[in-house]
LOVEXLO-340434 format. One record per residue (C-alpha): z negated, x, y; residue number from 1. Coordinates in steps of 0.25 Angstrom, whole numbers. Layout:
N
SITE       w       u       v   fifi
SITE       Z       X       Y    NUM
...
END
This chain:
716
SITE       w       u       v   fifi
SITE    -161      93      95      1
SITE    -164      91     110      2
SITE    -156      82     119      3
SITE    -159      84     133      4
SITE    -149      75     138      5
SITE    -153      62     145      6
SITE    -151      48     142      7
SITE    -154      43     156      8
SITE    -143      39     165      9
SITE    -142      34     179     10
SITE    -137      21     184     11
SITE    -122      19     182     12
SITE    -116      17     196     13
SITE    -102      19     202     14
SITE     -99      34     206     15
SITE    -105      37     220     16
SITE     -91      40     225     17
SITE     -87      26     223     18
SITE     -75      29     214     19
SITE     -70      15     209     20
SITE     -72      12     194     21
SITE     -60      16     186     22
SITE     -56      28     193     23
SITE     -63      39     185     24
SITE     -75      39     177     25
SITE     -88      34     183     26
SITE     -96      46     180     27
SITE    -110      45     186     28
SITE    -121      55     185     29
SITE    -133      49     178     30
SITE    -148      52     181     31
SITE    -148      64     173     32
SITE    -134      70     174     33
SITE    -128      60     164     34
SITE    -114      54     168     35
SITE    -111      39     167     36
SITE     -97      34     165     37
SITE    -100      20     163     38
SITE    -112      10     165     39
SITE    -119       2     154     40
SITE    -112     -11     158     41
SITE     -99      -6     151     42
SITE    -105       3     141     43
SITE    -113      16     147     44
SITE    -106      29     146     45
SITE    -114      42     150     46
SITE    -111      56     149     47
SITE    -124      62     146     48
SITE    -121      75     154     49
SITE    -110      84     159     50
SITE    -112      90     145     51
SITE    -123      92     135     52
SITE    -125     106     129     53
SITE    -129     107     114     54
SITE    -137     120     111     55
SITE    -139     127      98     56
SITE    -153     123      97     57
SITE    -150     108      98     58
SITE    -152     105     113     59
SITE    -143      96     120     60
SITE    -143     100     135     61
SITE    -136      91     145     62
SITE    -129      96     157     63
SITE    -131      84     166     64
SITE    -121      81     177     65
SITE    -126      85     191     66
SITE    -113      82     199     67
SITE    -102      72     197     68
SITE     -89      73     204     69
SITE     -77      63     205     70
SITE     -63      68     207     71
SITE     -52      62     214     72
SITE     -44      60     201     73
SITE     -56      51     196     74
SITE     -62      61     187     75
SITE     -76      65     188     76
SITE     -84      78     185     77
SITE     -98      80     182     78
SITE    -105      94     183     79
SITE    -118      99     177     80
SITE    -126     112     175     81
SITE    -137     114     165     82
SITE    -142     123     154     83
SITE    -133     135     158     84
SITE    -120     127     158     85
SITE    -113     120     168     86
SITE    -104     108     164     87
SITE     -93      99     171     88
SITE     -88      85     164     89
SITE     -75      80     170     90
SITE     -69      66     167     91
SITE     -56      62     172     92
SITE     -46      51     169     93
SITE     -36      55     158     94
SITE     -22      56     160     95
SITE     -10      50     152     96
SITE      -9      54     139     97
SITE       2      64     135     98
SITE      14      59     128     99
SITE      17      45     125    100
SITE       7      36     131    101
SITE      13      23     126    102
SITE       3      20     116    103
SITE      -7      18     127    104
SITE       1       6     133    105
SITE      11       3     121    106
SITE       5     -11     118    107
SITE      -4     -21     123    108
SITE     -13     -19     111    109
SITE     -16      -4     115    110
SITE     -18      -8     130    111
SITE     -28     -19     126    112
SITE     -35      -9     116    113
SITE     -38       1     128    114
SITE     -49      -7     133    115
SITE     -60      -2     143    116
SITE     -56      12     140    117
SITE     -59      22     151    118
SITE     -56      37     148    119
SITE     -58      50     154    120
SITE     -54      64     151    121
SITE     -67      73     151    122
SITE     -71      87     150    123
SITE     -84      95     150    124
SITE     -84     109     155    125
SITE     -96     118     152    126
SITE     -99     132     157    127
SITE    -110     141     153    128
SITE    -117     146     167    129
SITE    -129     152     162    130
SITE    -129     168     159    131
SITE    -132     167     145    132
SITE    -124     162     133    133
SITE    -128     148     127    134
SITE    -124     141     114    135
SITE    -121     126     116    136
SITE    -111     115     113    137
SITE    -107     104     123    138
SITE    -108      89     122    139
SITE    -102      78     130    140
SITE    -110      65     127    141
SITE    -106      51     132    142
SITE    -117      41     130    143
SITE    -115      26     129    144
SITE    -125      14     132    145
SITE    -134       9     123    146
SITE    -130       1     111    147
SITE    -133     -14     110    148
SITE    -143     -18      99    149
SITE    -136     -16      85    150
SITE    -124     -10      91    151
SITE    -116       2      85    152
SITE    -110      12      94    153
SITE     -97      12      86    154
SITE     -95      27      85    155
SITE     -81      32      82    156
SITE     -77      46      80    157
SITE     -62      44      76    158
SITE     -60      48      61    159
SITE     -75      51      60    160
SITE     -85      41      64    161
SITE     -84      26      63    162
SITE     -96      18      68    163
SITE    -108      21      58    164
SITE     -97      28      50    165
SITE    -103      25      37    166
SITE    -108      12      32    167
SITE    -122      12      26    168
SITE    -117       8      12    169
SITE    -105      19      12    170
SITE    -108      28       1    171
SITE    -100      40       7    172
SITE    -109      49      16    173
SITE    -103      54      29    174
SITE    -108      53      43    175
SITE    -114      40      47    176
SITE    -120      34      60    177
SITE    -133      27      60    178
SITE    -142      25      73    179
SITE    -155      32      73    180
SITE    -152      41      61    181
SITE    -150      55      58    182
SITE    -149      58      43    183
SITE    -141      70      40    184
SITE    -142      68      25    185
SITE    -136      54      25    186
SITE    -126      58      37    187
SITE    -131      47      45    188
SITE    -134      49      60    189
SITE    -134      42      74    190
SITE    -127      55      80    191
SITE    -115      62      75    192
SITE    -106      74      80    193
SITE     -94      79      73    194
SITE     -83      90      75    195
SITE     -70      85      82    196
SITE     -61      88      70    197
SITE     -68      77      62    198
SITE     -63      67      72    199
SITE     -49      61      72    200
SITE     -51      60      87    201
SITE     -62      68      92    202
SITE     -69      56     100    203
SITE     -81      48      98    204
SITE     -82      33     102    205
SITE     -95      24     103    206
SITE     -99      10     110    207
SITE    -111       5     116    208
SITE    -116      -9     120    209
SITE    -105     -10     131    210
SITE     -94       0     129    211
SITE     -89      12     122    212
SITE     -84      26     124    213
SITE     -78      38     118    214
SITE     -78      53     120    215
SITE     -66      61     114    216
SITE     -63      76     113    217
SITE     -49      80     118    218
SITE     -48      91     107    219
SITE     -55      95      94    220
SITE     -59     109     100    221
SITE     -63     116     112    222
SITE     -65     131     115    223
SITE     -79     128     110    224
SITE     -73     125      96    225
SITE     -73     112      89    226
SITE     -77     100      97    227
SITE     -85      88      92    228
SITE     -89      73      94    229
SITE    -101      65      92    230
SITE    -110      53      95    231
SITE    -125      49      94    232
SITE    -133      37      96    233
SITE    -143      41     107    234
SITE    -157      35     109    235
SITE    -156      21     116    236
SITE    -144      18     108    237
SITE    -134      25     116    238
SITE    -121      30     109    239
SITE    -117      45     113    240
SITE    -103      51     111    241
SITE    -102      66     111    242
SITE     -92      77     111    243
SITE     -96      91     107    244
SITE     -91     106     109    245
SITE     -92     113     100    246
SITE     -93     102      90    247
SITE    -106      97      83    248
SITE    -108      91      70    249
SITE    -121      83      69    250
SITE    -130      79      62    251
SITE    -122      85      51    252
SITE    -108      90      48    253
SITE    -101      81      38    254
SITE     -92      89      27    255
SITE     -88      77      19    256
SITE     -99      77       9    257
SITE    -112      70       7    258
SITE    -120      83      11    259
SITE    -120      84      26    260
SITE    -118      98      32    261
SITE    -127     103      44    262
SITE    -124      99      58    263
SITE    -115     109      66    264
SITE    -118     112      80    265
SITE    -110     123      85    266
SITE    -112     128      99    267
SITE    -104     138     108    268
SITE    -110     150     115    269
SITE    -107     149     129    270
SITE    -106     161     138    271
SITE    -109     161     153    272
SITE     -97     155     161    273
SITE     -91     150     147    274
SITE     -84     137     150    275
SITE     -79     126     140    276
SITE     -73     112     142    277
SITE     -74     100     132    278
SITE     -63      90     135    279
SITE     -65      76     131    280
SITE     -61      61     134    281
SITE     -71      50     138    282
SITE     -68      35     135    283
SITE     -76      23     140    284
SITE     -73      11     131    285
SITE     -77      -3     130    286
SITE     -85      -8     118    287
SITE     -73     -11     109    288
SITE     -75      -4      95    289
SITE     -59      -2      96    290
SITE     -60       5     109    291
SITE     -57      18     103    292
SITE     -43      15     100    293
SITE     -37      17     114    294
SITE     -46      29     115    295
SITE     -40      36     102    296
SITE     -26      32     107    297
SITE     -28      39     120    298
SITE     -34      51     113    299
SITE     -23      52     103    300
SITE     -12      51     114    301
SITE     -20      62     122    302
SITE     -21      72     110    303
SITE     -10      82     109    304
SITE       1      77     101    305
SITE      13      85     105    306
SITE      14      96      95    307
SITE      25      90      88    308
SITE      25      84      74    309
SITE      15      89      64    310
SITE      23      85      52    311
SITE      28      96      43    312
SITE      39      87      37    313
SITE      47      75      40    314
SITE      46      62      33    315
SITE      56      63      22    316
SITE      50      77      18    317
SITE      36      73      19    318
SITE      40      61      10    319
SITE      47      70       0    320
SITE      36      80       0    321
SITE      25      70      -3    322
SITE      33      63     -13    323
SITE      35      76     -21    324
SITE      20      79     -20    325
SITE      16      65     -25    326
SITE      26      66     -37    327
SITE      25      81     -40    328
SITE      10      83     -38    329
SITE       3      69     -40    330
SITE      11      61     -50    331
SITE       8      61     -64    332
SITE      17      54     -74    333
SITE       7      51     -86    334
SITE       2      41     -81    335
SITE       9      40     -68    336
SITE       0      43     -57    337
SITE      -2      50     -43    338
SITE     -13      60     -45    339
SITE     -23      59     -33    340
SITE     -22      74     -30    341
SITE     -15      87     -34    342
SITE     -20     101     -31    343
SITE     -13     110     -22    344
SITE     -16     122     -31    345
SITE      -8     119     -44    346
SITE     -10     132     -51    347
SITE     -25     133     -50    348
SITE     -28     119     -51    349
SITE     -16     112     -57    350
SITE     -18      98     -63    351
SITE     -33     101     -63    352
SITE     -33     100     -47    353
SITE     -25      86     -48    354
SITE     -34      74     -48    355
SITE     -30      67     -60    356
SITE     -32      53     -54    357
SITE     -24      42     -46    358
SITE     -29      31     -37    359
SITE     -21      19     -37    360
SITE     -20      20     -22    361
SITE     -28      27     -10    362
SITE     -27      42     -15    363
SITE     -15      40     -25    364
SITE      -8      29     -32    365
SITE       1      17     -28    366
SITE       3      20     -12    367
SITE       8      34     -16    368
SITE      16      30     -28    369
SITE      22      20     -19    370
SITE      26      30      -9    371
SITE      32      39     -19    372
SITE      40      28     -24    373
SITE      46      25     -10    374
SITE      49      39      -9    375
SITE      55      40     -22    376
SITE      64      27     -21    377
SITE      69      32      -7    378
SITE      72      46     -12    379
SITE      77      42     -26    380
SITE      67      51     -34    381
SITE      66      44     -47    382
SITE      55      52     -52    383
SITE      46      50     -40    384
SITE      49      35     -42    385
SITE      46      34     -56    386
SITE      33      42     -53    387
SITE      29      32     -42    388
SITE      33      20     -50    389
SITE      25      25     -62    390
SITE      12      27     -53    391
SITE      13      13     -48    392
SITE      16       7     -62    393
SITE       4      14     -67    394
SITE      -6       9     -57    395
SITE       0      -5     -57    396
SITE      -1      -6     -72    397
SITE     -15      -2     -73    398
SITE     -24     -13     -66    399
SITE     -39     -15     -68    400
SITE     -44     -26     -76    401
SITE     -46     -33     -63    402
SITE     -32     -32     -59    403
SITE     -33     -22     -48    404
SITE     -28      -8     -48    405
SITE     -37       3     -53    406
SITE     -42      13     -43    407
SITE     -38      26     -50    408
SITE     -32      32     -62    409
SITE     -37      45     -67    410
SITE     -32      54     -78    411
SITE     -45      55     -86    412
SITE     -50      40     -84    413
SITE     -38      32     -81    414
SITE     -39      20     -72    415
SITE     -52      18     -64    416
SITE     -57      12     -51    417
SITE     -56      25     -43    418
SITE     -67      33     -36    419
SITE     -78      22     -34    420
SITE     -90      25     -43    421
SITE     -91      10     -47    422
SITE     -80      11     -58    423
SITE     -76      -3     -57    424
SITE     -74      -3     -42    425
SITE     -60      -2     -37    426
SITE     -58       1     -22    427
SITE     -50     -10     -15    428
SITE     -43       0      -6    429
SITE     -37       7     -17    430
SITE     -32      -6     -24    431
SITE     -27     -12     -11    432
SITE     -19       0      -7    433
SITE     -13       1     -22    434
SITE      -9     -13     -21    435
SITE      -3     -12      -7    436
SITE       6       0     -11    437
SITE      10      -5     -24    438
SITE      14     -18     -17    439
SITE      23      -9      -8    440
SITE      29      -1     -20    441
SITE      32     -15     -27    442
SITE      39     -20     -14    443
SITE      47      -7     -12    444
SITE      52      -7     -26    445
SITE      55     -22     -25    446
SITE      64     -19     -13    447
SITE      73     -10     -22    448
SITE      73     -20     -33    449
SITE      62     -14     -43    450
SITE      51     -23     -48    451
SITE      37     -18     -53    452
SITE      30     -30     -58    453
SITE      17     -21     -62    454
SITE      16     -17     -47    455
SITE      17     -32     -43    456
SITE       6     -36     -53    457
SITE      -3     -25     -49    458
SITE      -2     -29     -34    459
SITE      -4     -44     -37    460
SITE     -16     -41     -46    461
SITE     -23     -32     -35    462
SITE     -20     -42     -24    463
SITE     -26     -53     -33    464
SITE     -39     -44     -34    465
SITE     -40     -42     -19    466
SITE     -38     -57     -15    467
SITE     -48     -62     -26    468
SITE     -58     -52     -21    469
SITE     -57     -56      -6    470
SITE     -70     -60       0    471
SITE     -69     -76       1    472
SITE     -78     -76      14    473
SITE     -73     -64      21    474
SITE     -59     -61      16    475
SITE     -63     -47      13    476
SITE     -55     -40       2    477
SITE     -62     -33      -9    478
SITE     -66     -18      -7    479
SITE     -66     -16     -22    480
SITE     -63     -23     -35    481
SITE     -69     -22     -48    482
SITE     -60     -16     -58    483
SITE     -63     -25     -69    484
SITE     -62     -38     -62    485
SITE     -56     -35     -48    486
SITE     -68     -42     -42    487
SITE     -71     -37     -28    488
SITE     -83     -27     -27    489
SITE     -86     -29     -12    490
SITE     -78     -31       1    491
SITE     -84     -20       9    492
SITE     -77     -10      18    493
SITE     -62     -10      20    494
SITE     -57      -7       6    495
SITE     -53     -22       4    496
SITE     -44     -21      17    497
SITE     -34     -13       9    498
SITE     -30     -25       1    499
SITE     -24     -32      14    500
SITE     -12     -24      15    501
SITE      -8     -27       0    502
SITE     -11     -42       2    503
SITE      -3     -43      15    504
SITE      10     -35       8    505
SITE       8     -43      -5    506
SITE       8     -56       3    507
SITE      22     -54       8    508
SITE      27     -47      -5    509
SITE      22     -58     -14    510
SITE      23     -69      -5    511
SITE       9     -73      -7    512
SITE       3     -77       7    513
SITE     -11     -78       1    514
SITE     -11     -63       0    515
SITE      -9     -62      15    516
SITE     -20     -73      17    517
SITE     -30     -64      10    518
SITE     -26     -52      18    519
SITE     -28     -60      31    520
SITE     -42     -64      27    521
SITE     -46     -50      23    522
SITE     -40     -44      35    523
SITE     -47     -54      44    524
SITE     -60     -49      38    525
SITE     -58     -34      38    526
SITE     -54     -36      54    527
SITE     -69     -35      57    528
SITE     -69     -21      50    529
SITE     -57     -16      59    530
SITE     -63     -22      72    531
SITE     -76     -15      69    532
SITE     -68      -2      68    533
SITE     -74       2      54    534
SITE     -66       1      42    535
SITE     -71       8      29    536
SITE     -70       8      14    537
SITE     -55      11      11    538
SITE     -56      23       2    539
SITE     -63      24     -11    540
SITE     -71      36      -8    541
SITE     -78      34       5    542
SITE     -85      21       3    543
SITE     -87      13      15    544
SITE     -83      24      25    545
SITE     -72      22      36    546
SITE     -59      28      33    547
SITE     -45      30      39    548
SITE     -41      23      27    549
SITE     -48      10      31    550
SITE     -40      11      43    551
SITE     -27      13      36    552
SITE     -29       1      27    553
SITE     -33      -8      39    554
SITE     -21      -4      47    555
SITE     -12      -7      35    556
SITE     -19     -20      32    557
SITE     -18     -26      46    558
SITE      -4     -21      50    559
SITE       2     -28      37    560
SITE      -6     -40      40    561
SITE      -1     -41      54    562
SITE      13     -40      48    563
SITE      11     -50      38    564
SITE       3     -59      48    565
SITE       8     -56      62    566
SITE       3     -70      68    567
SITE     -11     -65      67    568
SITE     -14     -55      78    569
SITE     -27     -50      72    570
SITE     -19     -41      61    571
SITE     -12     -33      72    572
SITE     -24     -31      80    573
SITE     -32     -27      67    574
SITE     -21     -17      63    575
SITE     -21     -10      77    576
SITE     -36      -9      76    577
SITE     -35      -4      61    578
SITE     -25       6      66    579
SITE     -33      11      78    580
SITE     -45      13      69    581
SITE     -37      20      59    582
SITE     -32      30      70    583
SITE     -46      34      73    584
SITE     -45      43      60    585
SITE     -32      49      64    586
SITE     -32      62      71    587
SITE     -27      63      85    588
SITE     -27      78      86    589
SITE     -24      91      79    590
SITE     -37      97      73    591
SITE     -38     112      75    592
SITE     -38     120      63    593
SITE     -41     135      62    594
SITE     -29     144      59    595
SITE     -36     149      46    596
SITE     -36     135      40    597
SITE     -24     129      32    598
SITE     -22     118      41    599
SITE     -23     127      53    600
SITE     -13     136      47    601
SITE      -3     124      44    602
SITE      -6     119      58    603
SITE     -10     105      52    604
SITE     -11      94      63    605
SITE     -20      83      62    606
SITE     -16      73      72    607
SITE     -11      60      64    608
SITE     -21      63      52    609
SITE     -32      55      49    610
SITE     -47      57      45    611
SITE     -49      52      32    612
SITE     -63      46      35    613
SITE     -76      50      42    614
SITE     -81      53      27    615
SITE     -68      60      23    616
SITE     -65      69      35    617
SITE     -52      75      32    618
SITE     -38      71      37    619
SITE     -29      63      28    620
SITE     -15      56      28    621
SITE     -19      43      23    622
SITE     -15      36      36    623
SITE      -1      37      31    624
SITE      -4      26      23    625
SITE      -3      16      34    626
SITE       9      23      42    627
SITE      18      11      40    628
SITE       8       1      45    629
SITE       4      10      57    630
SITE      18      11      61    631
SITE      20      -4      60    632
SITE       7      -7      67    633
SITE      12       2      79    634
SITE      25      -7      79    635
SITE      17     -20      79    636
SITE       8     -15      91    637
SITE      20      -9      98    638
SITE      10       4      99    639
SITE      16      17      96    640
SITE       2      23      95    641
SITE       0      19      80    642
SITE      14      24      77    643
SITE      11      38      83    644
SITE      -1      39      75    645
SITE       6      35      62    646
SITE      17      46      65    647
SITE       6      57      68    648
SITE       0      53      54    649
SITE      12      55      47    650
SITE      16      67      55    651
SITE       2      73      52    652
SITE       4      71      37    653
SITE      17      77      35    654
SITE      10      90      37    655
SITE       4      96      24    656
SITE      13      90      14    657
SITE      17     102       6    658
SITE      32     106       9    659
SITE      33     116      -2    660
SITE      24     122     -13    661
SITE      14     131      -6    662
SITE      14     123       7    663
SITE      -1     124      11    664
SITE      -4     127      -3    665
SITE       1     115      -9    666
SITE      13     111     -17    667
SITE      25     103     -11    668
SITE      22      89      -8    669
SITE       7      90      -9    670
SITE      -1      83       2    671
SITE     -16      85       4    672
SITE     -26      74       7    673
SITE     -36      81      16    674
SITE     -34      89      29    675
SITE     -48      95      33    676
SITE     -48      94      48    677
SITE     -63      96      50    678
SITE     -74     102      42    679
SITE     -76      91      31    680
SITE     -74      93      16    681
SITE     -67     106      18    682
SITE     -65     116      30    683
SITE     -57     112      42    684
SITE     -43     116      40    685
SITE     -42     115      25    686
SITE     -33     106      17    687
SITE     -36      99       4    688
SITE     -28     106      -7    689
SITE     -25      93     -15    690
SITE     -13      85     -14    691
SITE     -16      70     -14    692
SITE      -8      59     -19    693
SITE     -11      50      -8    694
SITE      -9      61       3    695
SITE       6      63      -2    696
SITE       8      48      -5    697
SITE       3      43       9    698
SITE      13      54      15    699
SITE      24      49       7    700
SITE      21      34      10    701
SITE      21      37      24    702
SITE      34      45      24    703
SITE      41      34      16    704
SITE      36      23      25    705
SITE      39      30      38    706
SITE      53      32      34    707
SITE      55      18      34    708
SITE      49      16      49    709
SITE      58      18      60    710
SITE      47      25      68    711
SITE      48      37      58    712
SITE      62      39      56    713
SITE      63      52      64    714
SITE      52      58      55    715
SITE      61      59      43    716
END
């Protein structure tokens, strides 16, 4: 592949017309037609050309800037003609966002976060001027300055790419960044390009040795079809941010398996006088790794969100439907369990399509039995209350020899550790969540005068294992436990962070301040992970991959710790940072689905849904697990941005809860786990035809807790 663009630029200087700094972008034409926006002292930012044409035979043909005009409104326009095309690039100061802009100024926190952030609305308009047709795509590329020795560019594509994205010892194969590498077989490269619909927000961020920048698409598609984003580390150690129309998937296309698919490089056939425009935004930032947060906030506000609620049903109806689904399709009485999955197709598959297994939390188990019990007590449904209580009893009364919960029950093999190949390794996140929600169930039952000594014993026994395994030097909590002894089997990743919420709440319920002390020690150490903007290891099934679930756990942990220990300002700041990182996975726009697809036919709207992870690229509802903490965090910060996002999350997943038998080919109360918003695992627009206990359960939990929040009273 030939790249005919130049890495040579002219000396950075103020615009020749003397426009004062701060009144529009300082767009200076470089020696070979590049466009300089910022000098190296603050972190160089250089558009390599007005536009680059990408041909079918692999050439990269820049259209250099020949003229630069500055307009009275502070905007600038650069023009160029080459290779049979003429192009114009425009940058203007953005107008105020539509709708409520209070989130930008609600708090001193939000204002302080928006550091050194200069933004412009941009567009590149390309016209074919030569007489014959030509096949090409277009690229907008922003190059930063050279990295310092040993510095990483800090790549971020929201929901899709986080730094190196995959740690060297992560066992799950998916795209990874490594300088100076292009190995398709191992999915490792120093340059990546992706479809826009893989991105929670179609934007790309990076930093050099002095500052940072971002490019963002203003929509998923243009008249050229699906757009895309990408990045590369160029010779000389210069990070480059890229936008594409049509999209490109290079050096491979990831479909969710360990077998890479070939690269996709679609092009458009241009006829003479055919014109197309790619709109985008450009952001110049400082070198703070958290500088993405105000940008994503701005892009969220700017995205169209005025189509009315996406939800099909209100809170109470969603609660009733999901409770029915859990009890009717997932509950089995002998022994009392919530099966992890139930097939939509009951005639062809029946019980054979239902996974005869129950995790103690995560994808089944305690959190969702707790939600079912809350609903049953509120509505007076004795059958559902008995079922939920039976499930909780069954889990609490069957502990490992080491005193922790088991990971999973199966019909064929009984209790076991779960999905890890090491058959003595219990994943701490699974145990921690089970402990937290069993404690919450115990507390709710005590409030109505009911005691469950087996539940209390199980909670105390698990917490004893967690505190006994706490690293004496760092305070980090175990990432896994031995099923025979409960001894810690490592402290890597963020799985152990899941113990913090249970420790914090148990300290109050049991009046044991030592548990809060243990939580403080652990939280102080995990703070480095939060500030590094890389959390990983929460789910059992993706090794040390960053996931949205890591964000949920951190948000819950630091919000609860702030509420238990409000005198320490670290916890609220870390809760905010964890929330911002979590929201990088949340879709800020509605993905386009073809009218022939199921999601297209039902008009599924993706704003408010979360990408599961860079390795599991589908939308899921797991963010509802931290809805109450997100709402309370918004209160603590005085910042409605987080409340608005929580509303959108709950609004989104009150779609596709089956309202009656036959609704989207499911049975009443069934809720799918996976919505395929991009080409990964299944075709875009498809829906996984399995109801999952956690999907129905997390919706039920969110509805029941939202009913108690004043912010959601109108939703019922």
